[in-house]
C-alpha positions as CSV (number, residue, x, y, z in Angstrom):
1,M,-27.7,-75.7,19.7
2,N,-26.1,-73.4,22.5
3,T,-27.7,-72.8,25.9
4,F,-27.5,-69.4,27.4
5,F,-28.2,-68.2,30.9
6,Y,-29.7,-64.5,32.1
7,E,-30.8,-63.0,35.1
8,V,-33.8,-60.7,34.8
9,V,-32.4,-57.0,35.6
10,S,-35.2,-55.1,35.2
11,I,-39.3,-55.1,33.7
12,D,-40.2,-52.1,31.9
13,G,-43.8,-52.5,30.5
14,D,-43.6,-54.8,27.4
15,Y,-40.0,-55.5,27.8
16,A,-37.5,-56.8,29.8
17,N,-33.5,-56.2,30.3
18,L,-31.9,-59.2,30.8
19,R,-27.8,-59.9,31.7
20,R,-26.2,-63.0,30.7
21,T,-24.8,-64.8,33.5
22,D,-23.0,-67.8,32.0
23,I,-20.3,-65.4,30.8
24,E,-18.6,-61.9,32.2
25,S,-20.8,-59.0,30.7
26,D,-22.2,-55.9,31.3
27,E,-24.4,-55.7,28.4
28,L,-28.0,-56.0,28.7
29,K,-30.3,-57.7,26.5
30,L,-33.7,-56.0,25.6
31,V,-36.4,-58.9,25.4
32,A,-40.0,-58.6,24.5
33,R,-42.2,-60.1,27.3
34,A,-44.2,-62.0,25.1
35,L,-41.2,-63.9,24.4
36,L,-40.6,-64.9,28.2
37,P,-42.7,-67.3,30.7
38,P,-45.4,-65.0,31.9
39,E,-44.4,-65.5,35.6
40,I,-40.9,-63.8,35.5
41,T,-39.9,-61.3,38.1
42,E,-37.2,-59.0,38.7
43,G,-34.1,-61.2,39.9
44,C,-35.2,-64.6,38.7
45,R,-32.9,-66.8,36.4
46,L,-33.9,-68.0,32.8
47,K,-32.2,-70.6,30.6
48,Y,-32.6,-69.9,27.1
49,E,-32.3,-72.8,24.9
50,W,-34.0,-73.8,21.4
51,M,-35.1,-70.5,20.9
52,Q,-37.2,-71.0,24.4
53,Y,-36.6,-69.1,27.6
54,E,-37.3,-71.2,30.6
55,V,-37.5,-70.1,34.4
56,L,-34.9,-71.6,36.7
57,D,-36.1,-70.2,40.2
58,K,-38.8,-68.3,41.0
């Protein structure tokens, strides 16, 4: 299974915009907050692995 790293760019209601940080990309990924850890904040980094998001720093 692949591992991806993201940064939370913005939080808008029930959704968050994520930007990949492990590759060069300006595209944002819109993800439902129900799929993300509840403690996310704008600017925090996430690891996506095995269909789960994990906060790397707070």
